[in-house]
N, C-alpha and C positions, 0 to 999 in steps of 0.2 A: 504494499499499500505505499502510496506517496502522500504525505502530510504536509501541508502547508501551515505554518505556525506564524501568526502575524502579530508583532507588537512594536509599536513605533517608538523604539528607542535602541540605543547603540548596545549592541552584545558583543565580546563578553563583557562583565563588569566585575570589578575586582573588590569594591569595597561594600557601600550599600547599595541596594536595589533588589528587593524581595522577589518581585515579580520576573525582572530580569534572570534571576538565578532559576527561578522555577521554570521558565519556558526553556532554558539551556538544558537543564536536568532531564526534562521531559523529551526533548528532542535527542539528547544523548542515549538515553534509555530505549527509545522507539528504535534508533539505529541499531543498537545492540541486539535487538529482537529481529533485525533483518528489514525493518521498513526503511524508506527513503524519506528524508526530511529536508525542506526548503524553508528558510527563515525569510519572512518578509519583515525588515527592520529598517532602522534608519542608517542613514549614510554614515559610512566610517566602520561599520560592522564586519567582523570576521568570525569565520567558524571553521575549524578543521575537520569537523565529521559530517557537516551538511552544507547544501549549497545556501547561498545568501544573495536574496535580491532586495533592492531598495522600496521602502515604501514611500508613495508620492501622493499625499493627501489632495493635490490638485488634479488627479486623473481618475477616472472611473475605478472602481475598485477591480472589477471584473477584468479589465484590461490588463491589470498587473499580474493576474493569476496564470501560472504556466498551464498549457493546456492539458498536460497529463497528470494534473493533482487530481487525488482522489477525496481527500478530506480536507476542508479547512477548519483550522482551530484558531479562532480571533481571540486576542486578549484586549481589544479596544473597539469602540464602534467604528463602523466604516461607511462611506457616503452612499451605499447602495446595497440591496440583498445580494449576498453571493449567489452566483448562479450554479455552485456545486453544493453538495451536503456540507454543513458547517455546525459547530458549536460556538459559543461566545462564552469564555470564562469571565465572571464579573469580580473582580479582586477587591474592590472599594467598597467604602460606605455611601450611602445615599440618604437624603433626608427630604425626599419629595415622593410623590406617589404616582409619578410617570411610569407607565408600563414598560417593562423589559421585553426582550426577544423572547419568543417561545423556546428557544433553544440555548437559554442562558443556563449555566453551570455556576454554582456558587461554592466558597472555598471552606465552608464547614456546615455542619447540619443546622446551627444556629443562625447563621448567615443566610442559610436557604429558608429556614422557617419564617424569619422576619419579612420575607416577601411571599409568604404562603406558598414555598415550593419544598420539595424533598430531594432535589436534583443538586448533589455536591461532591466535589472530590477534595479531600485534604491535601494541602501542599506537602510535598515529600523532599527531603534532601539527598543529595548524592554523597555517601559516606567517603567516597574517594575524595573529596575536597576538604575533608577534614582529618583524614589519617586515623591512625588507631589511638584512641584516648588512654592516657595513664589514670587508671581508676583507684591505685593504690598508694598515691603520693599525699604528702603533708600538704594542707590547704589551710590558708589562714584568713582568708577574706570571703565576701560576698560580692556579686556584680549585679550591674544594671546594664542591659543591653537594648539600644533604641535611639532614635533621634530624640535627644534630650532637649531640644528647642521647641519639640511639639508638645504643646501643654497637657494634652491628654494621654500622653505617655507617663506623666507624673513622676518626674525625676525628683521633684521637691518632697513627694510623699516617700520615696524611696530613701531619700537622704534622711528624713526624719526617723523613719523606721530602723535604719541602721544605727543611727545614733542612739537612740532607745535601746536597741538590742546590744549595744557595746560591741559592734562588730565594724571592721574596717569594710568600706564600699568603694568598689572600683567601677567607675562610669564609664562605659564604651559608648561612644556617640554623643559626647558632650564635652563642653569647657566650663572652666570655673567661672568666667565671666561672660554672659550672653544677653544680648539685646535685639536679637532677631525677631523673636516672637514672645516679646514680654521680658521686662528687665529681670535679670537674675544674677546675683553674685554670690558664690558659696563661700563662706569663710572657713567653715570647718577643716581643719587638717586631717580628719577622720576619712576625708573623701579623696581619692586619686581620681583625675579625670586624664581619659586616653583620647579624646576627640573621636573623629570617625577612624577606625581601623578594620582592615579586612585581612583575609587569607590567614597566613600563618601567624601573624601578629595577633589578631583576634581570637584565633584557636588557642594561642598560648595563654592569654589572660583568662580566658574561660576555663580551660583545663588545670588552672591553679585555685579555682573558686569552689567554695563549699556549696553555693547556691545562687540562685537568680532571684532578684526582686523584680516584679512585673506588675505594680499597681496600677494598672491602666483606668483611665476615667471614662472611657468610651466602649462601646460593643466592639470588642477586636473583631474582625473578620476571621483571621486566623493567628497569625504570629510566628513568622519562622524563628525569631529570637528564642521562644520557648523550646521548640524541637532542637535547636542548635546546643543550647544549654543542657537539655536532658541528654542529648547524645555524649557528653563530656562528663556525665554523671551528676549532673547538679539539679537537685530538686527545684522546683519553682514556687515562689511564694507571691501570690497577687491576689488580685480582685476577681470576684465570681461573675464577671461580664463577659458577652459575646461568647467567643469559642472556649475559653477558658475552661468551664466546667466538663466539656467533652473532651479536652486534651489533658487537662491536669487532673489526674486521679489521686486519690487519697494516699497511694502506694508511692507516688512521685512529686508531691507537694501538698501545698495547703492554700486554701482561698479564704478570703474574707474582706468585706469593705470596712471593717473595723481595724483600723492600725495597731491597737493594743492587742488584739487577738494574733495578728501577724508577728508582732514582737514576741509574744509569748510561743507561739509555735517555733520561732527560731532558735528558741533555747535547746530545742531537740534536734537541731539540724544534722547533727552528725549521726542520728539515728537512721536516717534514710540510707538505703542500699544504692550505692553508685552503679553497680552492676544491673541492677534492676531499672534504674533509669534509662541505662545505655540500651539494654535489650528491649525496652519498652519502645524506643524510637525505631530500632531495627526491625521490629515486628509490625508496626503501624505506620511510620511516617518516613519512608524512604521514597525515593524515586520508582522503586519497584511496585510498591503498592499504589502509588499515584498512577502510575502508567497502566496498571491493570485496570483501574476504574475508568480512565480515559477511554482505553480501548473499547471497554462495555458501551460506552455512550457513542463513539464513533460506529460501532456496529448497528446500534439502533438508528442512528441517522441514515447510514447506507442502505439500511432497510426500509427506508421510508418513513420512519416514525419521528414525530416531533418529541422533544424531551419534558415538556410541561403542557399540561392540559389547556392551561389558560396562561396569559402573559403575566409573568411574576410582578407583583407590585407591592411596595413598603406597605405593611398593614398599620404601622403606627408613626407619626412624625415625633422625633424626639425634640421636646420643647426645652429642655434644660440643657445648658451648654456642656456641663460636666456632670458625670454620674456621681452618686453619693461616695463620699469618702470620709471616714471619721477619725 
């Protein structure tokens, strides 16, 4: 099967960019299974295992599609309905009730349910990009992983939790002084900032951490950072919003919107089994499982079926800017 994967950005990406990495891992796994992959991506992209063509928003989409493509996998809207079987993965949040395409796939069960759908595929990582974790090493701190400038990620909350728990915190994805999305200066010497890190640098920081703090203030659609941290044996302590309750089970973490409850749970951080956290990812959240499920949806589309019985539409507008965190 020849699969066209479209996402209007540059690949590969070496630091942040969860969607870019997801489409890369999916294409790589499809090729491993004998399928042919073409990426339709932004100018400047390259790939050693698949063909690359440039996305041009100024041309009709169907004119860009190679004639021998069997399945189109969109990761962003295009300017006309594809002439060949297609699906579109919706990776983002939306706060209006505009209907989505009948062939929309979401990235978690919660994400799908919020639009009245049950069609979803959990994102999966490629373990080869992370190497073999060291699970029996001494670890002295906990970490936060995400774009700290984005207030819904709640780095402030993570810093307060770490201080109350008397644990050193390493922030991957943030700086001590920030003015881009709300003024913040962190005085505490208890916090180490690493700015944006990727690849081996990021992996090394996580692989020396006891746990990840993820006290998000929104309904997180998925959260690659969660899976990355669990892969390195780090249990996740966060808020029970969006996809977190379906990803973070009691065996691999703790969820609450009460900061004191998270602080108390962190007192037992060393009781979590690192091997269990790692094995959990390998069984449920790699590119293998992700590709299995996408292939099932590809088959349904190639057989002429739509994925959703009616256009998915957001069931409830979120009025509050941030979800509760006490």
